[in-house]
C-alpha positions as CSV (number, residue, x, y, z in Angstrom):
1,M,66.9,0.5,77.1
2,I,63.4,1.6,78.2
3,P,62.0,0.5,81.6
4,E,60.9,-3.1,81.8
5,K,57.2,-2.2,82.5
6,L,57.1,-0.4,79.2
7,L,58.6,-3.4,77.5
8,I,55.9,-5.6,79.1
9,K,53.2,-3.3,77.6
10,L,54.7,-3.7,74.2
11,A,54.9,-7.4,74.6
12,Q,51.2,-7.5,75.5
13,R,50.4,-5.6,72.3
14,H,52.4,-8.1,70.3
15,A,50.7,-11.0,72.0
16,N,47.1,-9.9,71.4
17,G,47.8,-8.8,67.8
18,S,47.1,-5.1,68.4
19,M,50.6,-3.7,67.8
20,R,50.4,-0.4,65.9
21,E,52.9,0.3,63.1
22,L,53.6,3.2,60.8
23,R,53.2,2.1,57.2
24,T,53.0,3.8,53.8
25,T,50.9,2.6,50.9
26,Q,51.3,3.9,47.4
27,G,49.3,3.4,44.2
28,L,46.3,1.9,45.9
29,I,42.7,3.1,45.5
30,D,42.0,5.3,48.5
31,F,39.2,3.9,50.7
32,S,41.1,4.8,53.9
33,S,41.9,8.5,54.2
34,N,39.7,11.3,55.7
35,D,40.3,13.4,52.5
36,Y,36.6,13.0,51.6
37,L,36.5,15.7,48.9
38,G,40.0,15.2,47.5
39,F,40.9,18.7,48.4
40,S,44.4,17.7,49.6
41,K,45.3,17.1,45.9
42,K,43.5,20.2,44.6
43,L,44.8,23.0,46.9
44,Q,47.7,24.9,45.5
45,P,50.3,26.1,48.0
46,Q,50.5,29.9,48.1
47,A,53.8,31.6,48.6
48,S,54.1,33.6,51.8
49,T,56.6,36.2,53.0
50,Q,57.6,34.1,56.0
51,H,57.6,30.4,56.8
52,G,57.3,30.2,60.5
53,A,54.8,32.2,62.6
54,T,57.7,33.3,64.9
55,G,55.7,33.0,68.1
56,S,52.4,32.4,69.8
57,R,49.3,34.4,68.8
58,L,49.6,36.5,72.0
59,L,53.2,37.4,71.1
60,T,54.3,37.8,67.5
61,G,52.1,35.2,65.8
62,Q,49.0,37.3,65.3
63,T,48.7,38.6,61.7
64,E,46.1,40.3,59.5
65,I,45.9,37.1,57.5
66,C,44.9,35.2,60.6
67,Q,42.3,37.7,61.7
68,H,40.8,37.9,58.2
69,L,40.6,34.1,58.0
70,E,38.8,33.8,61.4
71,D,36.3,36.4,60.2
72,K,35.8,34.4,57.0
73,I,35.3,31.2,59.0
74,A,32.8,32.9,61.4
75,A,30.8,34.2,58.4
76,F,30.6,30.8,56.7
77,H,29.5,29.1,59.9
78,K,27.1,31.8,61.0
79,V,28.6,32.5,64.4
80,E,30.0,35.6,66.1
81,S,33.5,34.4,66.2
82,A,36.0,31.7,65.3
83,L,39.3,30.9,67.0
84,L,42.0,28.9,65.1
85,F,43.9,26.1,66.8
86,N,46.8,24.1,65.4
87,S,44.8,20.9,65.2
88,G,41.4,19.4,66.2
89,Y,43.2,17.7,69.1
90,D,44.4,21.1,70.4
91,A,41.0,22.7,69.9
92,N,39.2,20.1,72.0
93,L,42.0,20.1,74.6
94,G,42.0,23.9,74.9
95,L,38.2,24.4,74.9
96,I,37.0,21.6,77.2
97,S,39.8,21.8,79.7
98,S,39.3,25.6,80.2
99,V,35.6,26.1,80.2
100,A,34.7,23.1,82.4
101,R,35.7,24.4,85.9
102,R,35.9,22.9,89.4
103,G,32.3,22.1,90.5
104,D,31.1,21.7,86.9
105,L,29.9,18.5,85.3
106,I,30.8,17.0,81.9
107,L,28.4,14.4,80.3
108,Y,30.0,12.9,77.2
109,D,29.1,10.2,74.7
110,E,30.9,6.9,75.5
111,Y,32.2,6.8,71.9
112,S,33.8,10.3,72.1
113,H,37.1,10.8,70.4
114,A,40.4,10.4,72.4
115,S,41.0,14.2,72.3
116,I,37.7,14.8,74.1
117,R,38.6,12.2,76.7
118,D,42.0,13.6,77.3
119,A,40.6,17.1,77.6
120,I,38.1,15.9,80.2
121,K,41.0,14.5,82.2
122,L,42.8,17.9,82.1
123,S,39.7,19.8,83.3
124,D,38.8,20.2,87.0
125,A,35.2,19.2,86.4
126,K,33.5,15.9,87.3
127,S,32.6,13.7,84.3
128,L,30.2,10.9,83.5
129,K,29.7,9.1,80.2
130,F,26.3,8.3,78.7
131,R,25.5,5.4,76.4
132,H,26.2,6.0,72.8
133,N,23.6,8.3,71.2
134,D,21.2,7.3,74.0
135,L,19.2,10.4,74.9
136,G,17.1,8.5,77.5
137,H,20.3,7.7,79.4
138,L,21.5,11.3,79.1
139,S,18.2,12.6,80.3
140,I,18.5,10.4,83.5
141,L,22.0,11.7,84.2
142,L,20.9,15.3,83.7
143,D,17.9,14.9,86.0
144,K,20.1,13.2,88.7
145,F,23.3,15.3,88.6
146,S,22.7,18.7,87.1
147,E,21.1,20.5,90.0
148,E,24.0,21.5,92.2
149,E,24.4,25.2,93.1
150,N,26.6,27.2,90.8
151,Q,27.2,24.2,88.6
152,Q,27.5,24.4,84.8
153,V,26.9,21.2,82.8
154,Y,28.6,20.6,79.4
155,V,27.2,17.8,77.2
156,I,29.8,16.7,74.6
157,T,29.1,14.7,71.5
158,E,30.1,14.4,67.9
159,S,28.1,15.1,64.6
160,V,29.6,12.1,62.9
161,F,31.4,9.4,64.9
162,S,34.7,8.4,63.4
163,M,34.5,4.7,64.0
164,D,30.8,4.0,63.1
165,G,29.9,6.9,60.8
166,D,26.6,7.4,62.8
167,M,25.1,10.6,64.0
168,P,23.1,11.8,67.1
169,D,19.5,13.1,66.9
170,L,20.7,16.7,67.3
171,I,17.2,18.2,67.3
172,E,16.0,16.0,70.2
173,L,19.3,16.4,72.0
174,L,18.9,20.2,71.9
175,K,15.3,20.0,73.1
176,L,16.6,18.0,76.1
177,I,19.4,20.5,76.8
178,K,17.2,23.5,76.6
179,K,15.1,22.3,79.5
180,K,17.9,23.4,81.9
181,S,19.5,26.9,81.8
182,N,22.8,25.6,83.1
183,V,23.4,23.0,80.4
184,H,25.5,23.7,77.3
185,L,26.3,21.6,74.2
186,I,29.8,21.2,72.8
187,L,29.6,19.6,69.3
188,D,32.6,18.2,67.5
189,E,31.9,18.5,63.8
190,A,35.2,17.1,62.6
191,H,33.8,14.4,60.3
192,A,30.6,16.3,59.4
193,F,32.2,19.5,58.1
194,G,32.6,19.0,54.3
195,T,30.3,16.0,54.2
196,I,27.0,16.9,55.7
197,G,24.6,19.6,54.4
198,N,24.1,21.1,51.0
199,R,27.4,23.0,51.2
200,G,29.2,20.7,53.5
201,E,28.5,23.1,56.4
202,G,28.1,20.3,59.0
203,L,25.2,18.8,60.9
204,A,24.2,21.8,63.1
205,Q,24.0,24.3,60.2
206,S,22.2,21.8,57.9
207,L,19.5,21.7,60.6
208,H,19.6,25.5,61.2
209,L,20.6,24.9,64.9
210,E,23.9,26.8,64.9
211,T,22.6,29.5,67.3
212,D,21.5,26.9,69.9
213,I,25.0,25.4,70.4
214,F,27.5,26.7,72.9
215,A,30.6,25.6,70.9
216,R,31.3,23.7,67.7
217,I,34.7,22.4,66.6
218,V,35.5,22.2,62.9
219,T,38.7,20.7,61.7
220,Y,40.7,21.2,58.5
221,G,42.7,17.9,58.2
222,K,39.8,15.9,56.9
223,A,37.4,17.0,54.1
224,M,39.2,20.3,53.8
225,G,42.5,18.6,52.9
226,C,44.8,20.9,55.0
227,H,45.5,21.2,58.7
228,G,44.3,23.0,61.8
229,A,40.9,23.6,63.5
230,A,38.6,26.3,64.8
231,V,36.3,26.7,67.7
232,L,33.1,28.4,66.7
233,G,30.9,30.3,69.2
234,G,30.1,33.6,70.7
235,F,32.4,36.6,71.1
236,D,32.6,36.1,74.9
237,L,33.7,32.4,74.4
238,N,36.4,33.6,72.0
239,Q,37.7,36.0,74.6
240,F,37.7,33.4,77.3
241,L,39.7,31.0,75.2
242,V,42.3,33.6,74.2
243,N,42.8,34.1,77.9
244,F,42.5,30.6,79.4
245,A,42.9,27.9,76.7
246,R,46.4,26.6,77.3
247,S,46.8,24.8,74.0
248,F,46.1,28.1,72.3
249,I,48.2,30.4,74.6
250,Y,51.3,28.3,74.9
251,T,52.1,27.2,71.4
252,T,53.5,28.7,68.2
253,A,50.8,30.1,65.9
254,M,50.0,28.4,62.6
255,P,52.3,29.4,59.7
256,Q,51.0,31.7,57.0
257,H,51.0,29.0,54.3
258,A,48.7,26.9,56.5
259,L,46.3,29.9,56.9
260,H,46.3,30.4,53.1
261,C,45.5,26.8,52.6
262,I,42.5,26.9,54.9
263,S,41.2,30.0,53.2
264,S,41.6,28.4,49.8
265,A,39.7,25.3,51.0
266,Y,36.7,27.4,52.0
267,D,36.8,29.0,48.5
268,L,37.0,25.6,46.9
269,L,34.1,24.3,49.0
270,Q,31.8,27.0,47.7
271,Q,33.1,27.0,44.1
272,E,32.6,23.2,43.5
273,E,28.8,23.2,44.0
274,N,28.2,19.6,43.0
275,I,31.0,17.9,45.0
276,I,29.0,17.5,48.2
277,T,26.0,16.1,46.3
278,D,28.2,13.7,44.3
279,L,29.7,12.4,47.6
280,Q,26.3,11.9,49.2
281,L,25.0,10.1,46.1
282,L,28.0,7.8,46.2
283,V,27.2,7.0,49.9
284,Q,23.7,6.0,48.9
285,K,24.9,3.9,46.0
286,F,27.5,2.2,48.3
287,N,24.7,1.2,50.8
288,R,22.8,-0.4,47.9
289,L,25.9,-2.2,46.8
290,V,26.5,-3.5,50.3
291,I,23.0,-5.2,50.2
292,Q,23.7,-6.5,46.6
293,S,27.0,-8.1,47.7
294,G,25.4,-9.9,50.6
295,L,27.3,-8.0,53.3
296,K,24.5,-6.1,54.9
297,L,24.7,-8.0,58.2
298,R,28.5,-7.2,58.4
299,F,28.0,-3.4,57.9
300,R,26.8,-0.8,60.4
301,E,24.2,1.5,59.0
302,S,25.6,4.8,58.0
303,V,24.5,7.6,55.7
304,T,28.0,9.2,55.9
305,P,31.2,8.6,54.1
306,I,32.4,6.4,57.0
307,Q,31.4,2.8,56.5
308,T,32.2,0.0,58.9
309,C,32.5,-3.7,58.1
310,I,32.7,-5.8,61.4
311,I,35.2,-8.7,61.3
312,E,35.7,-10.0,64.8
313,G,39.3,-10.6,66.0
314,N,42.5,-8.6,65.4
315,D,44.1,-11.3,63.4
316,K,41.1,-11.8,61.1
317,V,40.5,-8.2,60.4
318,K,44.2,-7.6,59.7
319,K,44.3,-10.5,57.3
320,A,41.2,-9.1,55.4
321,S,42.8,-5.7,55.2
322,L,46.1,-7.1,53.9
323,Q,44.3,-9.1,51.2
324,L,42.3,-6.1,50.1
325,Q,45.5,-4.0,49.9
326,N,47.2,-6.8,47.8
327,L,44.2,-6.4,45.4
328,G,44.8,-2.6,45.2
329,Y,42.4,-1.2,47.8
330,D,43.8,0.9,50.6
331,I,41.5,-0.2,53.5
332,R,42.8,-0.3,57.0
333,P,41.8,-2.4,60.0
334,I,40.6,-0.9,63.3
335,L,41.8,-3.1,66.1
336,S,40.9,-3.6,69.7
337,P,41.5,-1.8,72.1
338,T,40.9,1.2,69.8
339,V,37.4,-0.4,69.5
340,P,35.9,-2.8,72.0
341,E,37.0,-6.4,71.7
342,G,34.6,-8.3,69.3
343,E,33.9,-5.1,67.3
344,E,37.1,-5.0,65.3
345,R,36.4,-3.7,61.8
346,L,37.4,-2.5,58.4
347,R,36.9,1.3,58.3
348,I,36.0,2.2,54.7
349,C,36.0,5.9,53.8
350,L,34.3,7.1,50.7
351,H,35.5,10.1,48.7
352,S,34.1,12.2,45.9
353,F,36.8,10.8,43.7
354,N,35.8,7.1,44.2
355,T,33.6,5.6,41.6
356,A,30.6,3.3,41.9
357,V,32.5,0.7,39.9
358,E,35.5,0.8,42.3
359,C,33.0,0.4,45.2
360,E,31.2,-2.5,43.6
361,E,34.4,-4.4,42.7
362,M,35.9,-3.8,46.1
363,L,32.8,-5.1,47.9
364,N,32.6,-8.2,45.7
365,Q,36.3,-9.0,46.6
366,L,35.5,-8.3,50.3
367,A,32.6,-10.8,50.2
368,L,34.9,-13.5,48.8
369,I,37.6,-12.7,51.4
370,I,35.1,-13.0,54.3
371,K,33.8,-16.3,53.1
372,K,37.3,-17.7,53.2
373,L,38.3,-16.3,56.7
């Protein structure tokens, strides 16, 4: 039996309808996964001489395959170096908790991912959040709190936010950051890599701003259809992380088959020249269909594959999700407290393999469901 106070927490989740459960769905049209390009179904596993990495990178886990892959990643993303981590969560944890030192300051977007928030807790730096995508508020915080002696300031945000599908004004953000020599940008490109830019290179490169950013995080469990992540930056940052990022140092390295998978995904990204354009055109079509179906006021504006339909209340949004699943559409509810109360939503992810007809039929069914709720 677990302690009573833990049982009370579970009871509270049951009472407010926010209990999380592990569920599988089969045979439904995918409007839920982060497999934006369908690569998880296209990548062919490659045989390797060994299954496990046998140790951490600093012990027996370093291989030529790993080094060649990091060089390949760095070349694609136009940076001096790339360092692989076992997941995006590990990458954020290792990067942020190690570079932000005692006496430093972290300013982070209030909608930042849980991995960023947990990393901030592990660092010795002070932290303040700024209002979502509000550069005016960020500017006020920078002017007020970034002048302490020997202080470094790290501004952290995301290219595409996972719950709303919106993006920051990266050009103006960097103009603001460049005003002070001690301010550095950390940009999480998890949902932008593979979806934004002519080659799916992400927001920073699509705007030719990659050289102005202290560190970027790209992940491979979303559009790339595999697993793992990389921190992109300068050579000195790479060396620092190898020496001080605990989630890199104290964990077993990625197995060879995972490295082969990432390498193949980069090849596929460059070979399938039209796949990014097709996905972006589908997003445009979807936005027109939202208006056509009379749901514009329910949807948050987004030019990315992440589309959000607000249905207030955990019970209502779960009911709408279940009805859509019964109709053959895999669409999941996002409940409070994952999002603020009153902003519960259906999170609809578009993919290169979805069709305009599927989108139109799903939205028409959704409109009928919402009328009856």
